C-alpha positions, 0 to 999 in steps of 0.5 A: 485484526488488520496488520502492516509490515514494512520492508521498505525500510530495508530497501524492499522493492516489492513482496507479498505479505502472507496472513496468519490467523487471526489477521483478516488483512495485511498491508505490505509497505515497500521503500520508495523509489523514483520512477520516469513519466512520460515527459521525462520527469522523475516522481517518487513511487512506493508500492503497497500490497494488500492480503486479505482473507476472502472469507471475512472481506470481499475483493470490492471493498478492499480494492475501494480501500487501496484506492482510497489509501492511494489517493490520501497518500498521493495528496498527503499534506492536504491529508495533514492539513485536515 
């Protein structure tokens, strides 16, 4: 099973979720914080943390999942239009 743990609603900026059997993976969702770009502009950033069982999932597919998730969240309006 795959679980999502959202501590961002409680203002948590980062955490590492722990899987419990029979979970295969758990995604930790953190709160949004304003970050500063090199040009001085501000953008909202949200931390995500993926913990997974290496016996069930290899690191490469897990990394690809996180990469695609981040791309989708960065272009959220485009995702809604699909």
